[in-house]
Every structure is written in structure tokens, then in C-alpha cells.
C-alpha positions as CSV (number, residue, x, y, z in Angstrom):
1,X,99.0,-10.9,-39.0
2,X,96.9,-12.8,-36.4
3,X,97.3,-10.1,-33.7
4,X,95.5,-7.3,-35.6
5,X,92.7,-9.7,-36.4
6,X,92.3,-10.5,-32.7
7,X,92.3,-6.8,-31.8
8,X,89.7,-6.2,-34.3
9,X,87.6,-9.1,-32.9
10,X,88.0,-7.8,-29.4
11,X,86.9,-4.3,-30.5
12,X,83.8,-5.8,-32.3
13,X,82.8,-7.7,-29.1
14,X,83.2,-4.5,-27.0
15,X,81.1,-2.5,-29.5
16,X,78.5,-5.3,-29.5
17,X,78.5,-5.2,-25.7
18,X,78.1,-1.5,-25.6
19,X,75.2,-1.7,-28.0
20,X,73.5,-4.4,-26.0
21,X,74.1,-2.5,-22.8
22,X,72.5,0.6,-24.3
23,X,69.6,-1.5,-25.6
24,X,69.2,-3.2,-22.2
25,X,69.3,0.2,-20.4
26,X,66.8,1.7,-22.8
27,X,64.3,-1.2,-22.5
28,X,64.9,-1.6,-18.8
29,X,64.1,2.0,-18.3
30,X,61.1,1.8,-20.4
31,X,59.8,-1.2,-18.5
32,X,60.5,0.4,-15.3
33,X,58.7,3.6,-16.3
34,X,55.7,1.6,-17.4
35,X,55.6,-0.3,-14.1
36,X,55.2,2.9,-12.3
37,X,52.2,4.2,-14.3
38,X,49.1,4.3,-12.1
39,X,45.7,4.4,-13.7
40,X,43.8,7.6,-12.9
41,X,40.4,6.9,-11.5
42,X,37.9,9.7,-11.6
43,X,36.1,9.9,-8.2
44,X,33.1,12.0,-7.3
45,X,33.9,14.7,-4.8
46,X,32.4,14.4,-1.3
47,X,28.9,15.8,-1.1
48,X,28.0,18.6,1.3
49,X,27.6,17.6,4.9
50,X,24.9,20.2,5.4
51,X,22.9,19.8,2.1
52,X,20.6,17.1,1.1
53,X,19.2,16.5,-2.4
54,X,15.9,14.6,-3.0
55,X,14.5,13.8,-6.4
56,X,11.0,12.9,-7.4
57,X,9.5,11.6,-10.7
58,X,6.2,13.4,-10.8
59,X,4.1,15.9,-12.8
60,X,4.9,18.7,-10.3
61,X,6.1,19.3,-6.8
62,X,3.1,19.3,-4.5
63,X,2.8,21.9,-1.8
64,X,-0.8,21.2,-0.7
65,X,-1.1,18.2,1.8
66,X,-4.7,17.7,0.5
67,X,-3.4,16.6,-3.0
68,X,-0.3,14.6,-2.1
69,X,-1.8,11.3,-3.2
70,X,1.3,9.1,-3.1
71,X,4.2,8.8,-0.6
72,X,6.7,10.3,-2.9
73,X,4.7,13.5,-3.3
74,X,4.0,13.6,0.4
75,X,7.7,13.6,1.3
76,X,8.0,17.4,0.5
77,X,4.8,18.4,2.5
78,X,6.0,16.4,5.5
79,X,9.2,18.5,5.6
80,X,7.2,21.7,5.5
81,X,4.2,20.8,7.8
82,X,3.7,18.7,10.9
83,X,0.4,17.4,12.3
84,X,-1.0,16.3,15.6
85,X,1.1,13.1,15.3
86,X,4.1,12.1,13.2
87,X,6.4,9.1,12.7
88,X,9.8,8.2,14.3
89,X,12.5,6.7,12.1
90,X,11.1,3.2,12.9
91,X,7.7,4.2,11.4
92,X,6.0,4.3,14.8
93,X,3.3,7.0,15.5
94,X,4.5,9.6,18.0
95,X,3.2,12.9,19.4
96,X,4.0,16.0,17.3
97,X,1.9,19.2,17.8
98,X,-0.3,17.2,20.1
99,X,1.4,16.8,23.4
100,X,-1.1,14.4,24.8
101,X,-4.6,13.0,24.2
102,X,-7.5,11.5,26.2
103,X,-10.7,9.6,25.6
104,X,-13.0,7.7,28.0
105,X,-15.3,6.1,25.5
106,X,-13.2,6.0,22.2
107,X,-15.7,8.4,20.6
108,X,-14.9,11.8,22.2
109,X,-11.3,12.8,22.1
110,X,-9.3,15.7,23.6
111,X,-5.9,16.6,22.2
112,X,-3.7,19.1,24.1
113,X,-1.5,21.0,21.8
114,X,2.1,22.0,22.5
115,X,2.0,25.7,23.1
116,X,5.7,26.0,22.1
117,X,4.9,25.0,18.5
118,X,4.9,28.1,16.2
119,X,4.6,28.8,12.5
120,X,7.6,30.1,10.6
121,X,6.1,33.7,11.0
122,X,6.3,33.3,14.7
123,X,2.6,32.8,15.4
124,X,1.5,29.9,17.6
125,X,0.0,26.7,16.0
126,X,-3.6,26.6,17.3
127,X,-6.6,24.2,17.4
128,X,-8.2,26.6,14.8
129,X,-5.4,25.9,12.3
130,X,-6.4,22.2,12.4
131,X,-10.1,22.9,12.2
132,X,-9.8,25.2,9.3
133,X,-7.4,22.8,7.5
134,X,-9.7,19.8,8.0
135,X,-12.8,21.8,6.9
136,X,-11.0,22.7,3.7
137,X,-10.1,19.0,3.3
138,X,-13.7,17.8,3.6
139,X,-15.2,20.7,1.6
140,X,-16.7,19.2,-1.6
141,X,-15.6,22.3,-3.5
142,X,-12.0,21.5,-2.7
143,X,-12.3,18.2,-4.5
144,X,-9.4,16.6,-2.6
145,X,-8.8,13.0,-3.4
146,X,-8.0,12.4,0.2
147,X,-11.2,13.9,1.7
148,X,-12.6,10.5,2.4
149,X,-10.0,9.9,5.1
150,X,-12.0,11.9,7.5
151,X,-14.9,9.6,6.8
152,X,-12.7,6.6,7.3
153,X,-11.6,7.9,10.7
154,X,-15.2,8.2,11.7
155,X,-15.3,12.0,12.3
156,X,-18.9,13.1,13.0
157,X,-20.7,14.5,10.0
158,X,-17.8,14.0,7.6
159,X,-19.7,11.7,5.3
160,X,-22.7,14.0,5.1
161,X,-20.5,17.1,4.4
162,X,-18.7,15.3,1.6
163,X,-22.0,14.4,0.1
164,X,-23.0,18.1,0.2
165,X,-25.9,17.5,2.6
166,X,-24.6,19.8,5.4
167,X,-22.1,22.6,5.7
168,X,-18.4,22.2,6.6
169,X,-18.9,24.0,10.0
170,X,-20.7,21.0,11.3
171,X,-17.6,18.7,11.1
172,X,-17.0,17.0,14.4
173,X,-14.0,19.1,15.5
174,X,-14.0,21.9,18.0
175,X,-11.5,24.3,19.7
176,X,-12.2,24.4,23.4
177,X,-9.4,26.9,23.7
178,X,-6.4,27.8,21.4
179,X,-4.5,24.7,22.5
180,X,-7.2,22.2,23.1
181,X,-8.8,20.3,20.2
182,X,-11.9,18.2,20.6
183,X,-12.6,15.5,17.9
184,X,-16.0,13.8,18.0
185,X,-16.5,10.4,16.2
186,X,-19.8,8.8,15.2
187,X,-18.4,5.4,16.3
188,X,-15.8,4.0,18.7
189,X,-12.3,4.2,17.3
190,X,-9.6,3.6,19.9
191,X,-6.8,3.7,17.3
192,X,-7.6,7.3,16.3
193,X,-4.2,8.7,17.5
194,X,-2.4,6.2,15.2
195,X,-4.4,7.5,12.2
196,X,-3.5,11.2,12.8
197,X,0.0,11.1,11.2
198,X,-1.6,10.8,7.7
199,X,-0.4,13.5,5.3
200,X,-3.9,14.6,4.5
201,X,-4.3,15.8,8.1
202,X,-1.3,18.2,8.0
203,X,-2.4,21.7,9.0
204,X,-1.7,24.8,6.9
205,X,-1.5,28.3,8.3
206,X,-5.2,29.3,9.1
207,X,-6.3,26.4,6.9
208,X,-5.3,28.4,3.7
209,X,-4.3,26.7,0.5
210,X,-0.4,26.8,0.3
211,X,0.9,29.2,-2.4
212,X,3.9,28.5,-4.4
213,X,6.0,31.4,-3.2
214,X,8.8,32.1,-0.6
215,X,6.2,33.7,1.7
216,X,4.7,30.2,2.4
217,X,4.1,29.9,6.2
218,X,5.1,26.5,7.6
219,X,5.2,24.7,10.9
220,X,7.5,21.8,10.0
221,X,11.2,21.3,10.3
222,X,11.9,23.4,7.2
223,X,10.7,26.5,5.4
224,X,10.6,27.4,1.8
225,X,13.3,29.9,0.6
226,X,13.4,29.3,-3.1
227,X,11.1,28.0,-5.8
228,X,11.1,27.3,-9.5
229,X,8.8,25.1,-11.7
230,X,10.9,22.0,-11.0
231,X,13.0,22.9,-8.0
232,X,12.3,23.8,-4.3
233,X,15.0,25.0,-1.9
234,X,14.2,24.5,1.8
235,X,16.0,25.9,4.8
236,X,16.1,24.4,8.3
237,X,14.2,26.2,11.0
238,X,16.5,24.8,13.7
239,X,20.2,25.4,13.5
240,X,20.9,22.0,15.1
241,X,19.6,19.9,12.2
242,X,22.4,18.1,10.3
243,X,20.9,19.1,7.0
244,X,20.5,22.8,7.0
245,X,19.4,22.9,3.3
246,X,17.2,20.4,1.5
247,X,16.7,20.7,-2.3
248,X,13.8,18.9,-4.0
249,X,14.1,18.4,-7.8
250,X,11.6,17.1,-10.3
251,X,13.4,14.7,-12.7
252,X,12.4,13.1,-16.0
253,X,13.6,9.9,-17.7
254,X,16.2,11.9,-19.7
255,X,18.0,13.2,-16.7
256,X,20.8,11.6,-14.8
257,X,19.5,10.5,-11.4
258,X,22.9,9.5,-10.0
259,X,23.7,13.0,-8.6
260,X,20.9,13.0,-6.0
261,X,21.1,11.7,-2.5
262,X,17.6,10.2,-2.5
263,X,15.3,9.3,-5.3
264,X,11.9,8.8,-3.8
265,X,10.4,6.7,-6.6
266,X,13.2,5.4,-8.9
267,X,12.2,3.9,-12.2
268,X,11.8,0.1,-12.3
269,X,15.1,-0.5,-14.2
270,X,17.2,1.7,-11.9
271,X,19.3,-0.4,-9.5
272,X,21.8,2.0,-8.0
273,X,21.8,2.1,-4.1
274,X,18.3,0.7,-3.9
275,X,16.8,0.1,-0.5
276,X,13.6,-1.9,-0.3
277,X,11.4,-0.9,2.6
278,X,8.4,-3.0,3.7
279,X,5.1,-1.4,3.0
280,X,1.8,-1.8,4.9
281,X,0.3,-3.6,1.9
282,X,-0.6,-7.2,1.3
283,X,-1.0,-9.1,-2.0
284,X,-3.4,-12.0,-1.9
285,X,-6.2,-13.9,-3.6
286,X,-9.8,-14.1,-2.3
287,X,-11.9,-17.3,-2.3
288,X,-15.6,-17.0,-3.1
289,X,-17.2,-18.6,0.0
290,X,-20.5,-18.9,-1.9
291,X,-18.9,-21.3,-4.5
292,X,-20.1,-24.8,-3.7
293,X,-16.6,-26.3,-4.0
294,X,-14.5,-23.5,-2.5
295,X,-16.8,-23.2,0.6
296,X,-15.3,-26.6,1.6
297,X,-12.2,-26.2,3.8
298,X,-10.4,-29.1,2.1
299,X,-10.6,-27.5,-1.3
300,X,-9.0,-24.2,0.0
301,X,-6.4,-26.2,1.9
302,X,-5.5,-28.1,-1.2
303,X,-5.1,-25.0,-3.3
304,X,-2.9,-23.4,-0.6
305,X,-0.7,-26.5,-0.4
306,X,0.1,-26.2,-4.1
307,X,1.0,-22.5,-4.1
308,X,4.4,-21.3,-2.9
309,X,4.5,-17.7,-1.8
310,X,8.3,-17.9,-1.8
311,X,8.4,-18.6,-5.5
312,X,5.7,-16.2,-6.5
313,X,7.0,-13.3,-4.5
314,X,10.5,-13.4,-6.0
315,X,11.1,-10.0,-7.4
316,X,7.8,-8.6,-6.1
317,X,7.9,-8.5,-2.3
318,X,8.3,-10.3,1.0
319,X,6.8,-13.9,1.0
320,X,3.8,-14.0,3.3
321,X,1.4,-16.6,4.6
322,X,-0.7,-14.4,6.9
323,X,-3.7,-12.2,6.6
324,X,-1.6,-9.2,7.8
325,X,1.8,-8.1,6.5
326,X,4.6,-10.4,7.7
327,X,6.5,-7.6,9.4
328,X,3.6,-6.9,11.7
329,X,3.8,-10.5,13.1
330,X,7.3,-11.7,12.1
331,X,7.5,-14.7,14.5
332,X,4.3,-16.3,13.4
333,X,5.0,-19.8,11.9
334,X,3.1,-21.1,8.9
335,X,0.5,-23.9,9.6
336,X,1.7,-26.9,7.6
337,X,-0.9,-29.5,6.5
338,X,-0.2,-33.1,7.4
339,X,-2.0,-34.2,4.2
340,X,-1.1,-33.8,0.5
341,X,-3.2,-31.7,-1.9
342,X,-4.4,-35.0,-3.5
343,X,-5.4,-36.5,-0.2
344,X,-7.4,-33.4,0.8
345,X,-9.2,-33.3,-2.6
346,X,-10.0,-37.0,-2.4
347,X,-11.9,-36.4,0.9
348,X,-14.4,-34.2,-1.0
349,X,-14.7,-36.4,-4.1
350,X,-12.2,-34.7,-6.3
351,X,-10.2,-37.1,-8.5
352,X,-7.9,-37.0,-11.5
353,X,-10.8,-38.1,-13.7
354,X,-13.1,-35.6,-12.0
355,X,-10.7,-32.7,-11.2
356,X,-11.4,-29.4,-9.4
357,X,-12.2,-26.8,-12.1
358,X,-10.8,-23.5,-10.9
359,X,-11.1,-20.1,-12.6
360,X,-8.5,-17.5,-11.5
361,X,-9.6,-13.9,-12.2
362,X,-7.3,-10.9,-12.2
363,X,-6.9,-7.5,-13.7
364,X,-4.6,-7.8,-16.6
365,X,-2.2,-5.0,-15.9
366,X,1.2,-4.6,-14.2
367,X,2.4,-7.7,-12.5
368,X,-0.9,-9.4,-12.0
369,X,-0.8,-11.5,-15.3
370,X,2.6,-12.8,-14.4
371,X,1.6,-13.8,-11.0
372,X,-1.7,-15.5,-12.2
373,X,0.3,-17.5,-14.7
374,X,2.8,-18.6,-11.9
375,X,-0.2,-19.8,-9.8
376,X,-1.7,-21.7,-12.8
377,X,1.6,-23.4,-13.4
378,X,1.9,-24.5,-9.8
379,X,-1.6,-25.9,-9.7
380,X,-1.1,-27.7,-13.0
381,X,1.5,-29.9,-11.4
382,X,-1.3,-31.9,-10.1
383,X,-3.9,-33.8,-12.3
384,X,-6.5,-32.9,-9.7
385,X,-6.8,-29.3,-11.0
386,X,-8.1,-27.8,-14.2
387,X,-7.2,-24.1,-14.2
388,X,-8.7,-21.4,-16.4
389,X,-7.2,-17.9,-16.3
390,X,-9.5,-14.9,-16.7
391,X,-7.7,-11.6,-17.4
392,X,-10.0,-8.6,-17.1
393,X,-9.8,-4.9,-17.6
394,X,-10.2,-2.7,-14.5
395,X,-13.9,-2.0,-14.8
396,X,-14.7,-5.7,-15.5
397,X,-12.5,-6.7,-12.6
398,X,-14.2,-4.4,-10.1
399,X,-17.7,-5.6,-11.3
400,X,-16.8,-9.2,-10.9
401,X,-15.6,-8.7,-7.4
402,X,-18.6,-6.4,-6.4
403,X,-21.1,-9.0,-7.7
404,X,-19.3,-11.9,-6.2
405,X,-18.9,-13.4,-9.7
406,X,-15.7,-15.3,-9.2
407,X,-14.0,-18.3,-7.7
408,X,-10.5,-17.1,-6.9
409,X,-9.8,-13.4,-7.6
410,X,-6.8,-11.1,-7.2
411,X,-7.0,-8.8,-4.2
412,X,-4.9,-6.6,-1.9
413,X,-5.0,-4.4,1.1
414,X,-3.0,-1.4,2.2
415,X,-3.3,0.4,5.6
416,X,-2.7,4.1,6.3
417,X,-1.3,3.4,9.8
418,X,0.8,0.7,11.4
419,X,-1.7,-1.5,13.2
420,X,-2.8,-5.1,12.4
421,X,-6.5,-4.4,13.0
422,X,-6.5,-2.2,10.0
423,X,-6.0,-5.4,7.9
424,X,-8.3,-7.6,10.0
425,X,-11.5,-5.6,10.0
426,X,-12.3,-6.6,6.4
427,X,-12.9,-10.2,7.6
428,X,-15.8,-9.2,9.8
429,X,-19.0,-10.6,8.3
430,X,-20.7,-7.3,8.4
431,X,-17.8,-5.3,6.8
432,X,-18.5,-3.5,3.6
433,X,-15.0,-4.6,2.5
434,X,-15.9,-8.3,2.9
435,X,-16.5,-9.4,-0.8
436,X,-15.6,-13.0,-0.3
437,X,-18.5,-14.0,1.9
438,X,-16.2,-15.3,4.7
439,X,-18.0,-15.6,8.0
440,X,-16.8,-16.9,11.3
441,X,-18.6,-15.9,14.5
442,X,-15.5,-16.2,16.7
443,X,-13.6,-13.8,14.3
444,X,-16.5,-11.4,14.5
445,X,-16.5,-11.5,18.3
446,X,-12.8,-10.9,18.6
447,X,-12.8,-8.1,16.1
448,X,-15.6,-6.4,18.0
449,X,-13.5,-6.6,21.2
450,X,-10.5,-5.2,19.4
451,X,-12.4,-2.2,18.1
452,X,-14.6,-1.4,21.1
453,X,-13.1,-2.5,24.3
454,X,-10.4,-0.6,26.1
455,X,-7.7,-3.2,26.2
456,X,-4.1,-3.3,27.5
457,X,-1.4,-3.7,24.9
458,X,-0.9,-7.4,26.0
459,X,-4.6,-8.2,25.8
460,X,-4.8,-6.6,22.4
461,X,-1.7,-8.4,21.0
462,X,-3.2,-11.8,22.1
463,X,-6.5,-11.1,20.5
464,X,-4.8,-10.1,17.3
465,X,-2.8,-13.4,17.3
466,X,-6.0,-15.3,17.9
467,X,-7.7,-13.7,14.9
468,X,-4.7,-14.3,12.6
469,X,-4.5,-17.9,13.7
470,X,-8.3,-18.5,13.0
471,X,-8.0,-16.8,9.6
472,X,-5.1,-19.1,8.7
473,X,-6.9,-22.2,10.0
474,X,-10.0,-21.3,7.9
475,X,-7.8,-20.5,4.8
476,X,-9.9,-17.3,4.7
477,X,-7.6,-15.9,1.9
478,X,-4.6,-17.1,-0.1
479,X,-1.8,-14.7,1.0
480,X,1.2,-14.4,-1.4
481,X,3.5,-11.4,-0.4
482,X,3.9,-8.1,1.3
483,X,4.7,-5.2,-1.0
484,X,8.0,-3.3,-0.8
485,X,8.9,0.3,-1.6
486,X,12.0,1.0,-3.6
487,X,14.0,4.1,-2.7
488,X,17.5,5.0,-4.0
489,X,19.6,6.3,-1.1
490,X,23.2,7.3,-1.3
491,X,25.4,5.2,0.9
492,X,26.6,8.3,2.8
493,X,23.1,9.0,4.1
494,X,22.3,7.7,7.6
495,X,19.4,8.1,10.1
496,X,16.7,5.9,8.4
497,X,15.6,2.4,9.4
498,X,15.3,-0.3,6.7
499,X,12.4,-1.9,8.5
500,X,10.3,1.3,8.6
501,X,6.9,0.4,6.9
502,X,5.4,3.9,7.1
503,X,6.8,5.1,3.7
504,X,7.9,8.3,5.5
505,X,11.5,9.5,5.8
506,X,11.8,13.0,7.2
507,X,14.8,15.1,6.1
508,X,15.2,16.2,9.8
509,X,16.1,12.7,10.8
510,X,18.9,12.2,8.3
511,X,22.6,13.0,8.3
512,X,25.6,12.3,6.1
513,X,28.5,10.1,7.2
514,X,31.3,8.8,5.1
515,X,33.0,5.6,5.9
516,X,36.6,6.1,6.9
């Protein structure tokens, strides 16, 4: 009777083992299959090696160089047209249509044009193309917002033509032959060649206003082959260029910007693939040198000692303590005071019981209110200051500055070409741009030398350093930061320099390279 019971027990154990084996096999297989599952990641297909896409937030795509008011709009016209001079990837001015130039006195200039440069219709680019283009630019009937650039350059009769007093044919430009252009200035300007890469000076065929059709004649690296309201299709004129096709697209806030190689002016909140390029622009505050307190050096030194450009510039630009952009003189060390702000103020009778009352004036738009508040907070860390903030609308702000009705006022300066003197000339006591009343005879003398004398590069560099040193010693202004330009550039795009301050990136200089 016991044996059958044992056999039954053995059978039960075997059946249980089989069940467990099957269960283990099933679960083991399930776990094994799960461990082999690989998540599927959607990847964007590689972009074309020969096609570049550039996007711009703007009202329309600008084809006329005379109306490309900002760098983003000028990008397109620079791909289509090229002037006497252009920029290399570092932002340095280099010869383009002009092969070489000469001037004995800095007022009369000769530019020899490259006779190999031709328009897309096969005709040569001539001096007359430049003359007709610049006459259209200065013509008051054209109403170009950039016409005043010819006045700024010092071209003879430009101001009188713009005022409607004489006709455009009297502009100081002349063709001595098809490939020799003479430019006559009413004052010495030895930096004229550096100024000639400006987008306003780009020539158009026979000086005609560019039309929005495929027949547009160009002399740049690309020509127009397709156009719609918000899209332009360019084709390279040279088969050796890496990007044979460049497509420009107008975009709005409702469109996805991620599909473009370059976004010229991304929205403030956009952070994908942002490259921050230095700009030839300084942000600073001006002292009123007619103010009885601020005309004292110790007062200005004390204010400077309390303000930290590194703190204020965070999120806005490159900290700067110079009268020129930091990138133009990167090795220049800051002059540090051996005395505290309180000690400096005590020397001129300022105490905690009789503090320095300071009004900070600014235009209350954009970032200016935030920066003024930061400055007030820094100054309030000392009992020696009583700060009042004065936010103004744009018209009030301009009036205050023009009438010298301020103590410390928000200011800034941008240059159209890469040269320190473009930032320093405003400190000459006779300059129309000198609104602060700053005057230093040594600075006037050095600036006159820089603008008039024919100097070697070494002599010129030393004079520039001397002026910058003197301005810093005098605390002529309160520098805060150098502006930056944000551009979104896909990581595969190569051929640009992150230190380029010109705000110009030609499509012809770019190429695509994927990391292996």
C-alpha cells in the first residue's frame, strides 16, 4: 500500500518540476527578449554637402544694398554683390573689386579695379558702375537710410547733395578710365579703404535699383535663380565653391527654425547652436564734465571703483573697461585704484552725512532699465552715494543728452569698420559727437596725428594705446561691456571665425563637415 503512494508522490514532484521548468523557460525567454530590445532614436538625416540654408526674421528679403539697414538683411546682398573692398573670415578688410589703391595726401584717392571681375551677364565691372551706384545712394529722391555714410566718409559734395543744394553729378567720384576710380574727399581720411567694405557701397549693375526677378545681374559669388515672396534661391557662379546652392528663407515666430543651417537673427529665447560673435559696439555711461562734482577726477574714480563691468555685463556682452571694444585691444590691463571709493570721496569733501547725490539717466526701453538698476544697487552699497534713477522716453533722452542736462547718462558707440580710431574720435574736444564736455589737449593732439599724419602701423598702434591709456586715467567715460551678436549656426557648418567682429559671414567662405 505504501509503494503506490510513493509512486504517486514521485509523479507529482516530476509534474511540478516540469511545470516549473516550463515557467522558468517562459519567463527566462521573456526576460532575454526584453534585454535585447533597443530603443529606436529618430535621427535627422545628414544635410546636403552642397546646399546651405539661411533664415532671417524680417519684413521682407532685401535685394537693394541701399536699404539693408541691419547686418541680417545685408547678408543676402553681400552674397549677390561685392564692392571695392570686402571682409575675410576674421573680419579684416581686404581688396575685392579694387586690386590696389593710392593716396599721397589722404584726400585724393585712386583705386585700380581688377579687370577680371565681371557681372553675371559677362560684362566687366567698371568704375562707372560704382559712380552710378553711389550717385543713386546719395540722391535725396532715393531716400536711402544709408545715404549719410558717404558724408561720414568725407566724400566731396556728399553733404550738399543730400541737402538738395547741388546735383548728384557733383559727387566727388570720377572714372579716369573703365578700371580707375578717383575718390576726392573734403578732408583727410587715411582710413578710407577700411570704410569701403560697407554694404551701402556695394555696386549694382549700371547703378540700377535691383529688381526682384531671376534676371538680376550680380557681381558677387552667387546669382539669383529663383524667387518667391519669402524665399530666394541662389546659385554659385564658381563651380569650386563648397556650397553651390544657397537658399534664403523669411521666417516668422510660428515656424520651426531648427531645420535651417544658419539663423541670422534668432529670437531672444532661442538657444539652439548659438554662436556669440563680438560686435564693434561699446555700451557705456557718459559723465557730464560741466557738473561741479563730476568734473573732479576723484568723483569719477570713486564711481568707477563701485561699478563692476563683470557683474553688469552678465547676459549682455563682454565685460569691458576701455573706451574701445575689448577685442580691439585685448591685452590692455585695467588701471586699479590704490584707494577705496570712500577715501577718494573724502578727498573732495564727500562724507556719509554729506553724500554725493547722483542722477543716472537712461532711456527706459530694452535692457537699459535693468542695467541702470544694477548700477544703482552697486553704488548704494556705500553710504557715500545717494542715487536717483531717471528713466526717459527716447525723445526726452535725446534732448537731455543734446542739451547736456545730465550727470551720468547711458550711451554707446558702434563703428562701421574695424579700427580703434573710429571709437576714439568722439573724445576730441571739437568733435560734434562729444556731448560730455570732456577735454584733454594731449588727447586732441594724438587724435589729430592719428587722423592726418601718414604713420607706420607700429607708430599708429602706439598712438592708439596712448590715447586709450589717457582716457582711462581721466575716467573719460564709464565703460561696461562690448555688445555681442547672436547667430544660430548648425554644428556641421565650418569656415567662420568666432572672433570675427564685422557681423559679416559670406556663404562663399563656408562648408559643411560632419564629425566622424
